[in-house]
C-alpha positions as CSV (number, residue, x, y, z in Angstrom):
1,M,171.1,206.0,115.7
2,I,167.8,206.3,117.6
3,K,166.8,203.1,119.5
4,T,163.1,203.5,119.5
5,V,162.1,199.9,120.7
6,G,163.9,197.3,122.6
7,W,163.8,194.7,125.3
8,Y,165.4,195.9,128.8
9,R,165.3,193.6,131.9
10,G,162.3,191.8,131.1
11,K,160.5,194.9,129.9
12,V,159.4,196.9,126.6
13,K,161.7,199.7,126.4
14,V,160.5,202.6,124.3
15,I,160.8,206.2,123.5
16,D,157.7,208.3,124.6
17,Q,157.3,210.4,121.4
18,T,154.5,212.6,123.0
19,Q,157.5,214.1,125.2
20,L,159.4,215.1,122.1
21,P,161.3,217.5,121.6
22,E,161.1,218.9,124.9
23,K,162.3,215.6,126.7
24,L,163.8,212.5,125.5
25,I,162.0,209.8,127.7
26,Y,162.4,206.2,128.0
27,L,159.4,204.1,129.1
28,N,159.7,200.7,130.5
29,L,156.3,199.1,129.9
30,S,155.9,196.0,132.5
31,T,152.2,195.0,131.3
32,L,150.4,194.0,128.1
33,K,147.8,197.2,128.9
34,E,150.9,199.6,129.3
35,V,152.1,198.4,125.9
36,G,148.5,198.7,124.3
37,E,147.9,202.1,125.9
38,A,151.5,203.3,124.4
39,I,150.4,202.3,121.2
40,S,146.8,203.8,121.1
41,S,148.2,206.8,122.5
42,L,151.2,207.5,120.2
43,K,153.8,207.2,122.8
44,V,154.9,204.8,120.0
45,R,154.0,205.5,116.5
46,G,155.0,205.1,113.1
47,A,153.9,201.5,111.3
48,P,157.1,199.6,111.6
49,A,157.7,200.6,115.2
50,I,154.3,199.9,116.1
51,G,154.5,196.3,114.8
52,L,158.0,195.7,116.6
53,T,156.4,196.9,119.7
54,A,153.4,194.7,119.6
55,A,155.5,191.8,119.0
56,L,157.6,192.5,122.1
57,G,154.1,192.9,123.8
58,V,153.5,189.3,122.9
59,A,156.8,188.3,124.4
60,L,156.3,190.2,127.6
61,Q,152.7,188.7,128.4
62,M,153.9,185.6,127.5
63,N,156.9,185.8,129.7
64,L,154.4,186.3,132.8
65,S,152.3,182.9,131.6
66,S,151.6,179.9,133.8
67,A,150.3,177.9,131.2
68,K,151.0,174.1,131.9
69,N,151.0,173.2,127.9
70,Y,151.0,174.0,124.4
71,S,147.4,174.3,124.1
72,E,146.9,176.8,127.4
73,F,150.0,178.7,126.2
74,R,148.8,179.1,122.6
75,K,145.4,180.4,123.8
76,E,146.6,182.8,125.9
77,V,148.7,184.2,122.6
78,E,145.8,184.2,120.6
79,A,144.1,186.3,123.3
80,T,147.1,188.9,123.5
81,I,147.2,189.0,119.9
82,K,143.3,189.9,119.8
83,Y,143.9,192.7,122.3
84,L,146.8,194.4,120.6
85,S,145.2,194.1,117.1
86,T,142.4,196.5,118.2
87,R,145.1,199.2,119.2
88,R,145.5,200.9,115.4
89,P,143.6,199.9,112.6
90,T,145.2,201.3,109.6
91,A,149.0,200.4,110.0
92,V,149.0,196.9,108.6
93,N,152.7,196.6,110.1
94,L,150.7,195.8,113.7
95,F,148.9,192.7,112.0
96,W,152.1,191.5,110.1
97,G,154.1,191.7,113.8
98,L,151.4,190.0,115.5
99,K,150.8,187.2,112.6
100,R,154.5,186.6,112.8
101,M,154.4,186.0,116.4
102,E,151.7,183.8,115.9
103,K,153.3,181.6,112.9
104,V,156.4,181.0,115.1
105,L,154.3,179.5,117.8
106,V,152.6,177.5,115.5
107,R,156.0,175.9,114.3
108,C,156.6,175.1,117.8
109,K,153.4,172.8,117.9
110,P,154.0,169.2,119.0
111,V,153.6,166.7,116.0
112,G,153.0,162.9,117.0
113,G,154.5,163.4,120.4
114,R,157.9,165.1,118.8
115,I,158.5,168.7,118.1
116,H,158.6,170.1,114.7
117,P,162.3,171.7,114.3
118,T,162.4,175.2,114.7
119,R,164.6,177.8,115.9
120,G,165.3,177.2,119.6
121,L,163.8,173.8,119.8
122,D,164.9,170.4,118.2
123,K,163.6,166.7,118.0
124,S,165.0,165.9,121.6
125,S,163.0,168.7,123.2
126,P,160.5,167.9,125.6
127,Y,157.1,168.9,124.6
128,K,155.4,169.2,128.2
129,G,156.1,171.1,131.6
130,S,158.1,174.0,132.6
131,S,161.0,173.4,130.8
132,Y,159.0,173.2,127.3
133,I,156.9,176.4,128.3
134,N,160.0,178.3,129.2
135,R,161.4,177.2,125.7
136,L,158.5,178.8,124.3
137,K,158.7,181.9,125.9
138,R,162.3,182.4,124.7
139,I,161.5,181.5,121.2
140,L,159.2,184.5,121.2
141,L,161.4,186.8,122.7
142,N,164.1,186.1,120.3
143,E,161.6,186.2,117.4
144,A,160.5,189.8,118.6
145,L,164.4,190.6,118.7
146,L,165.2,189.4,115.5
147,M,162.7,191.6,113.8
148,I,164.2,194.5,115.2
149,E,167.3,193.3,113.7
150,E,166.1,193.0,110.4
151,D,164.3,196.2,110.6
152,D,167.4,198.0,110.8
153,E,169.0,195.9,107.9
154,I,165.8,196.7,106.0
155,C,165.9,200.6,106.5
156,R,169.3,200.3,105.5
157,R,168.5,198.6,102.4
158,I,165.5,201.0,101.6
159,G,168.0,204.1,102.4
160,E,170.4,202.8,99.7
161,N,167.9,201.8,97.0
162,G,166.1,205.4,97.6
163,A,169.3,207.4,97.7
164,S,170.0,206.8,93.9
165,L,167.1,209.2,93.2
166,I,168.6,211.9,95.5
167,K,171.0,214.1,93.4
168,D,173.6,216.5,94.8
169,D,171.7,219.9,96.3
170,C,168.5,218.1,96.1
171,K,165.3,220.6,97.8
172,I,163.3,217.7,99.5
173,L,159.8,218.0,101.1
174,T,158.6,215.3,103.4
175,H,155.4,215.2,105.6
176,C,154.7,213.4,109.4
177,N,157.5,211.2,110.5
178,A,159.2,208.5,108.9
179,G,162.5,208.4,110.7
180,G,164.3,206.4,113.2
181,L,161.1,207.4,115.6
182,A,159.1,205.3,113.2
183,T,161.2,202.2,113.1
184,A,163.6,200.4,115.4
185,G,166.0,203.1,114.6
186,F,167.1,204.2,111.2
187,G,163.8,205.1,109.2
188,T,162.2,204.6,105.6
189,A,161.7,208.1,104.2
190,L,164.0,209.8,106.1
191,G,166.3,206.7,105.9
192,V,166.8,207.7,102.5
193,I,167.4,211.4,103.3
194,F,170.2,210.1,105.8
195,T,171.9,207.8,103.6
196,A,172.2,210.4,100.8
197,K,173.6,212.9,103.7
198,E,176.0,210.1,104.3
199,Q,177.0,209.7,100.8
200,G,178.2,213.5,100.8
201,K,175.1,214.8,99.1
202,R,174.1,218.3,99.9
203,L,170.5,218.4,101.1
204,R,167.7,220.9,102.0
205,V,164.8,219.4,103.7
206,Y,161.5,221.2,104.0
207,V,159.2,219.5,106.9
208,D,155.2,219.8,106.9
209,E,154.4,220.5,110.7
210,T,151.6,217.9,109.9
211,R,148.4,218.5,111.9
212,P,147.1,218.1,114.3
213,L,149.6,216.3,116.3
214,L,152.5,218.1,114.7
215,Q,154.9,215.1,114.2
216,G,156.9,216.6,111.3
217,A,157.4,219.8,113.5
218,R,158.1,218.0,116.7
219,L,159.7,214.8,115.6
220,T,161.1,215.0,112.1
221,T,163.2,218.4,112.4
222,W,164.1,216.8,116.0
223,E,165.6,214.0,113.9
224,L,167.0,215.8,111.0
225,K,168.6,218.3,113.4
226,K,170.6,215.4,114.8
227,Y,172.0,214.6,111.4
228,K,172.9,217.8,110.9
229,I,170.9,218.3,107.7
230,E,169.5,221.8,106.7
231,T,165.9,221.9,107.6
232,I,163.1,224.1,107.1
233,L,159.8,223.9,108.9
234,I,156.7,224.8,107.1
235,C,152.9,224.9,107.7
236,D,151.0,222.2,105.9
237,N,149.3,224.8,104.0
238,M,152.5,226.2,102.5
239,A,153.5,223.2,100.4
240,G,151.7,224.3,97.0
241,L,153.4,227.8,97.3
242,I,157.2,226.6,97.6
243,M,156.3,224.1,94.8
244,R,155.3,227.0,92.7
245,Q,158.3,228.8,93.9
246,K,160.3,226.0,92.5
247,R,161.9,225.3,96.2
248,I,161.1,221.5,95.9
249,D,162.7,218.7,93.6
250,L,161.2,215.8,95.2
251,V,158.7,214.7,97.7
252,I,159.4,211.6,99.8
253,V,157.3,210.1,102.5
254,G,156.4,206.8,104.4
255,A,153.3,204.6,104.5
256,D,151.1,202.9,106.9
257,R,149.6,200.5,104.4
258,I,149.9,200.0,100.7
259,A,147.4,198.1,98.7
260,A,148.2,195.6,95.8
261,N,147.4,198.3,93.1
262,G,150.0,200.6,95.0
263,D,147.2,203.0,96.5
264,T,149.2,203.8,99.7
265,A,147.7,205.2,102.9
266,N,149.7,207.6,105.1
267,K,149.6,210.3,107.5
268,I,146.4,212.6,106.7
269,G,147.6,215.5,104.4
270,T,149.6,212.9,102.2
271,Y,147.1,213.0,99.3
272,S,147.1,216.7,99.2
273,L,151.0,216.7,98.7
274,A,150.6,214.0,96.1
275,V,148.0,216.4,94.3
276,L,149.8,219.4,94.5
277,A,153.3,217.3,93.1
278,R,151.6,216.2,90.0
279,A,150.5,219.6,89.3
280,H,154.1,220.9,89.7
281,K,155.3,218.0,87.9
282,I,157.5,216.8,91.0
283,P,158.3,213.4,91.6
284,F,156.5,211.8,94.4
285,Y,158.0,208.7,96.3
286,I,156.8,206.3,99.0
287,A,159.5,204.9,101.1
288,A,158.3,201.7,102.7
289,P,159.5,198.1,104.1
290,S,157.5,195.1,102.3
291,S,156.1,194.8,105.7
292,S,153.9,197.4,104.7
293,F,151.9,195.9,101.7
294,D,148.7,194.4,102.0
295,L,148.5,192.2,99.0
296,K,144.9,191.0,100.1
297,I,143.6,194.4,99.7
298,K,142.9,195.1,96.1
299,N,143.0,199.1,96.3
300,G,143.0,201.8,98.5
301,E,139.2,201.9,99.0
302,K,139.3,199.0,101.2
303,I,142.2,200.2,103.6
304,P,140.5,201.0,106.9
305,I,141.1,204.6,108.1
306,E,141.5,205.4,111.6
307,E,139.2,208.3,113.4
308,R,140.7,209.6,116.4
309,A,139.5,211.6,119.3
310,E,138.1,215.3,118.5
311,K,140.3,216.5,121.4
312,E,143.4,216.3,119.2
313,I,141.9,219.0,116.8
314,T,140.1,221.3,119.4
315,C,142.4,220.8,122.4
316,P,145.9,219.9,120.7
317,F,148.3,219.5,123.7
318,G,145.8,220.5,126.2
319,K,145.1,224.0,124.9
320,R,141.5,224.6,123.7
321,I,141.6,226.4,120.2
322,A,137.8,225.9,119.0
323,P,134.4,226.2,120.9
324,A,133.4,223.8,122.9
325,G,130.8,221.4,121.4
326,I,131.8,222.1,117.9
327,K,131.4,219.0,115.4
328,V,135.0,217.6,114.3
329,Y,136.1,215.2,111.8
330,N,139.3,213.8,112.5
331,P,140.6,211.0,110.0
332,A,144.3,210.2,110.7
333,F,145.0,208.9,107.3
334,D,144.3,209.5,103.9
335,V,144.9,207.4,100.9
336,T,147.0,208.4,97.8
337,P,146.1,206.7,94.3
338,S,148.9,204.9,92.8
339,W,148.8,207.3,89.8
340,L,149.8,210.0,91.8
341,I,152.8,208.2,92.9
342,S,155.9,208.0,90.9
343,G,157.6,205.1,92.9
344,I,157.6,202.9,95.8
345,I,161.1,202.4,97.6
346,T,161.3,199.0,99.5
347,E,164.1,197.1,100.5
348,K,163.8,194.9,97.7
349,G,164.2,197.9,95.0
350,V,162.4,200.6,93.7
351,I,159.0,199.6,92.1
352,H,157.6,201.9,89.5
353,P,154.3,202.0,87.5
354,P,152.7,199.9,86.5
355,F,152.4,199.1,90.2
356,Q,149.6,196.2,90.1
357,K,152.1,194.2,87.8
358,N,155.4,195.2,89.5
359,I,154.4,194.5,92.8
360,Q,152.8,191.2,92.0
361,E,156.5,190.3,90.5
362,L,158.1,191.6,93.5
363,F,156.3,189.5,96.0
364,A,156.1,186.6,93.7
């Protein structure tokens, strides 16, 4: 199991995913700016991993706080959250992780001269001075570490729920990377595949390269190779052909944000796969934790789509492949409408159409 993100000697420890597959390098991030840059530059990527890293970033920054009381401390937390929330706009897990850190701090607010009971504090705890502030710091760190533990459990349950959909000798197509590198260490879409492998099922996985930054070629194949799963790498524009050749039984991908009606934002190119899968009558599944659902957004039209730098297309990995000055459009994600989705695999179970109704019931 990969350890994508964690806490080590007072620093946020992450894998630098821009160096894979050539080098496995861990970064020890010691400042808030370094955490923000790691998220923006895709050194840390994948919706759940982004949320966990951001939560640890809050704990990191507040560990350096010199606040004298709750009010000062909370203002610093709010400023930290505001900064980190601007790093990536599409992955809702980023905002989920930051909101959870904010909520645990709110529960620690002194009420009537006493501390509201919460994890790490009790009624007898002082609510002033360095002792109280140090307790707040520990509570924030413990919450972020708890989120990492929970992520592993959640991904394991996603894997178990999704593996029931995979038959022996199944041929699967996946896009981008939704494995351990995108989570705390086990994965969502790849977690389903890993679980099926652990159950003794024979598998063959086709992996889209995933232009323009090749997360499929660089990261997904690296993970599948570690699990000794038969893997075939293809260019993004080969998917239709191999479906027509009946080489694919099932498509499974991750998600960065899921609207209340089931519309799903994921890495650019996912929508095209869903259309192709429908045309060839191949089941198309999303695998994602409940933290990837944004029930305040009614449909995919409201999901913000990140646009990234032109050089990711014109000069990938430092090599110019297009004329200087050419116009570029570089959305990092697209939205797959729910009517193209066969089911959404979560830790709570597999959600089937009608999604609007069944998502509401699941989260009631």
